N, C-alpha and C positions, 0 to 999 in steps of 0.2 A: 461472535460475529461470523465466524466461518460456518457455524451451523445454519445461519440464514442463507449463506451462499450455497451451501450443499443442497438446500431444497430446490434451488434453481428457479424459483417461482418469480422473483422480482429483482434480485440483486446478482450482478455478475462481477466477479473479481478478475482484475487484470494483473498480469505479471510480465516481467521482461528478464533478460539475463542479468541486467544490473540490479533490479529490485530483488531478485532471488539471491544474488550474491550478498546484497546488503542484509537480507533476512538471515542468512546463514552467519554472517559476521556478527550481527547483533545477538543472535541466540547463543553464540559462543562466549559472550561476556561472562566473566566470572560470577557476576551477581545473579545470573540465572541458574548457575550450577549444572548445566547440561553437558553431557559428554557428546562427542561426535556420533556415537551410536544412538543416543537419545534424540539428537537433532535430525538425523536422517529421515525417520518416519514423518516428522513435522513438515519437512521440506517436500517429501513425496506427497503428502496430503494436500499441501498448498498447490503443488504443480497439478495434481489431479483435478482440483476444483477451480482452476483459474484458466482464463484464456490468455495464451501467450501472444504478446505483441512485439513485432520487430520495431524497435524504437529508432527513429532517424533524427528526431529533433535534438538539438543541442543547446537548449535554453540555459542561460546562466543568470537567473533572476535572484537567487538567494546567495548572498556573498558570505554571510556568517557561518553557514554550514553547507558548502557546495554539494555535498552528497545528497541533500534534499532535492536538488534539481532533477535527479533521476525520476522522482515521483511526478514532478510536473511534466517532464518529457513523456513519461508513460501515459499520463492522463490526457495530454494533448493528442498523441499519436493513436491512443486507444479510444479516442472520442468519449471519454468518461463524462458522466453526468454529475459526478460527485467524487471528491477526493477525501478519504478518511485518513487521518493522521494523528499520531501522538506527538509529533515533532513541533516544538514551539515556533520555529522559524516558518514552517508552512502554515500553522494555525494563525500566526500573526498576519498573514496575507488576507485571511478570511475568504478571499475569492481570487481567481485568476482568470481573466478574460471570460467572465461569466460563469466560471466553474466554481461552485461553492466548495470551500475547504472546511471540514468539520472534524471535531474530536470523535473518538470512538463512542463516548457517552452520548453525544448529540446524535450520532448515527443510529445508535440503538433506540433512542427516543423516536426518531424519524421512522425507523423500520417497524416499530411496534404500532405506530399510528397507521402506516400504509397497509 
């Protein structure tokens, strides 16, 4: 997915302080087996290929996993056209105020067709 963003032709990746911190937190899960030294270049790559958004929204739509709200806030303030997620709570919404929420697999299908 990041390869599609790197080309810069059609897709733009948005990030914020909160989403970057969440990315780092998730990559540190034991199941990924990554050390802080291995995580660092992944974070740097993501920062380099995303547009940083100052998020001001404080939406609290998802109650079961409140951390997921940071992605909705980023999407709203960044004026996203699509939200790609692997999170069940976000995917269960399917859309938010006209913003489609899709899985990575669905995004890749969309991207290939585009």
